[in-house]
C-alpha positions as CSV (number, residue, x, y, z in Angstrom):
1,X,-5.8,-10.4,2.4
2,X,-7.4,-8.7,0.3
3,X,-8.1,-11.2,-2.7
4,X,-8.7,-10.5,-6.7
5,X,-9.7,-13.6,-8.7
6,X,-7.7,-13.6,-12.1
7,X,-8.7,-16.9,-13.4
8,X,-11.7,-18.9,-12.8
9,X,-14.8,-19.1,-10.4
10,X,-15.3,-19.2,-6.9
11,X,-18.5,-19.7,-4.5
12,X,-19.1,-17.9,-1.5
13,X,-21.1,-19.3,1.1
14,X,-22.7,-17.5,4.3
15,X,-25.7,-17.0,6.2
16,X,-27.4,-13.4,6.0
17,X,-29.0,-11.4,8.9
18,X,-32.2,-11.7,7.2
19,X,-32.6,-15.8,7.3
20,X,-30.9,-18.7,8.9
21,X,-30.7,-20.3,5.4
22,X,-27.5,-20.2,3.9
23,X,-26.9,-18.0,0.9
24,X,-24.4,-18.5,-2.2
25,X,-22.9,-16.5,-4.2
26,X,-20.6,-17.1,-7.7
27,X,-17.4,-15.3,-8.0
28,X,-15.9,-14.8,-11.4
29,X,-12.8,-13.8,-13.0
30,X,-12.3,-9.9,-12.3
31,X,-14.0,-10.4,-9.1
32,X,-12.4,-9.2,-5.6
33,X,-13.3,-10.2,-1.9
34,X,-12.2,-9.5,1.8
35,X,-11.8,-5.7,0.8
36,X,-12.8,-5.0,4.5
37,X,-8.9,-6.5,5.7
38,X,-7.3,-3.0,4.0
39,X,-9.4,-0.7,6.0
40,X,-10.2,-2.8,9.4
41,X,-9.5,-5.6,11.6
42,X,-11.7,-8.4,9.8
43,X,-12.8,-11.9,10.7
44,X,-14.3,-14.0,7.9
45,X,-18.5,-14.5,7.8
46,X,-18.4,-16.9,5.3
47,X,-16.8,-20.0,3.3
48,X,-15.2,-20.0,0.1
49,X,-14.5,-22.8,-2.4
50,X,-13.3,-23.3,-5.9
51,X,-15.5,-24.8,-8.6
52,X,-13.2,-24.7,-11.4
53,X,-9.2,-23.8,-11.9
54,X,-8.3,-20.5,-9.9
55,X,-5.4,-17.9,-9.7
56,X,-5.8,-15.4,-6.8
57,X,-3.9,-12.6,-6.4
58,X,-3.6,-11.3,-2.3
59,X,-2.4,-8.2,-1.2
60,X,-1.4,-8.1,2.2
61,X,-3.5,-5.2,4.2
62,X,-0.6,-4.5,6.6
63,X,2.0,-4.1,3.6
64,X,-0.6,-2.1,1.8
65,X,-1.4,0.0,4.8
66,X,2.4,1.0,5.2
67,X,3.3,1.7,1.9
68,X,0.3,3.9,1.3
69,X,1.1,5.8,4.5
70,X,4.4,6.6,4.1
71,X,3.7,7.9,0.2
72,X,2.1,11.2,0.4
73,X,0.6,11.5,-3.0
74,X,-0.9,7.9,-2.4
75,X,-2.1,8.3,0.9
76,X,-5.1,11.0,0.5
77,X,-6.5,8.7,-2.4
78,X,-6.1,5.8,-0.3
79,X,-7.9,7.4,2.4
80,X,-10.7,8.7,0.4
81,X,-11.6,4.6,-1.0
82,X,-11.1,3.9,2.7
83,X,-13.9,6.6,3.5
84,X,-15.9,5.3,0.0
85,X,-15.6,1.9,1.6
86,X,-16.9,2.9,5.3
87,X,-19.9,4.9,3.4
88,X,-20.8,1.8,1.1
89,X,-20.7,-0.5,3.9
90,X,-23.2,1.8,6.2
91,X,-25.5,2.0,3.5
92,X,-25.6,-1.5,1.9
93,X,-29.1,-2.3,2.9
94,X,-28.1,-5.7,2.9
95,X,-28.3,-6.3,7.0
96,X,-24.7,-7.9,6.9
97,X,-21.0,-6.7,5.6
98,X,-19.6,-9.8,4.2
99,X,-16.5,-11.3,2.6
100,X,-17.5,-10.1,-0.9
101,X,-17.8,-6.5,-2.0
102,X,-21.0,-4.7,-1.3
103,X,-21.1,-3.9,-4.9
104,X,-21.3,-7.3,-6.1
105,X,-23.6,-8.4,-3.0
106,X,-25.7,-5.4,-4.8
107,X,-25.3,-6.8,-8.3
108,X,-26.0,-10.3,-7.6
109,X,-29.3,-9.3,-5.9
110,X,-30.2,-6.4,-9.1
111,X,-29.9,-3.6,-7.0
112,X,-28.3,-0.5,-8.3
113,X,-25.8,1.9,-6.2
114,X,-26.4,4.9,-5.7
115,X,-24.1,7.5,-7.0
116,X,-21.4,8.5,-4.6
117,X,-20.0,12.0,-4.5
118,X,-16.3,11.4,-4.4
119,X,-14.2,14.6,-3.9
120,X,-10.8,13.0,-3.6
121,X,-11.0,11.4,-7.2
122,X,-11.6,15.0,-9.0
123,X,-7.8,15.5,-9.3
124,X,-7.0,11.9,-10.3
125,X,-5.4,11.9,-13.9
């Protein structure tokens, strides 16, 4: 399941490929994680704990895919997001795909994302 943090803070702990030493990242309200479950089979690579009271909204990936496949207007846009996720994962330069969105990983490290050409979004209103 993909998770959206609608209230509170979580701490995510994992080991990177570059170091055996665990890394810790804080997620605050508005963050999301485990997006990979929407686009591929996924095994978690870290642990998550609440550091305050939290509300989490989950999206069941199998239901999400089934719904998107059935809607001819939604499918091309969602497919485009899946391709962007794949490209972002390939270009993350962090040595590890984690449960945390590559965008948040870069933000926490102070790395700017390169602009991505997204032709599937040109007709979105």
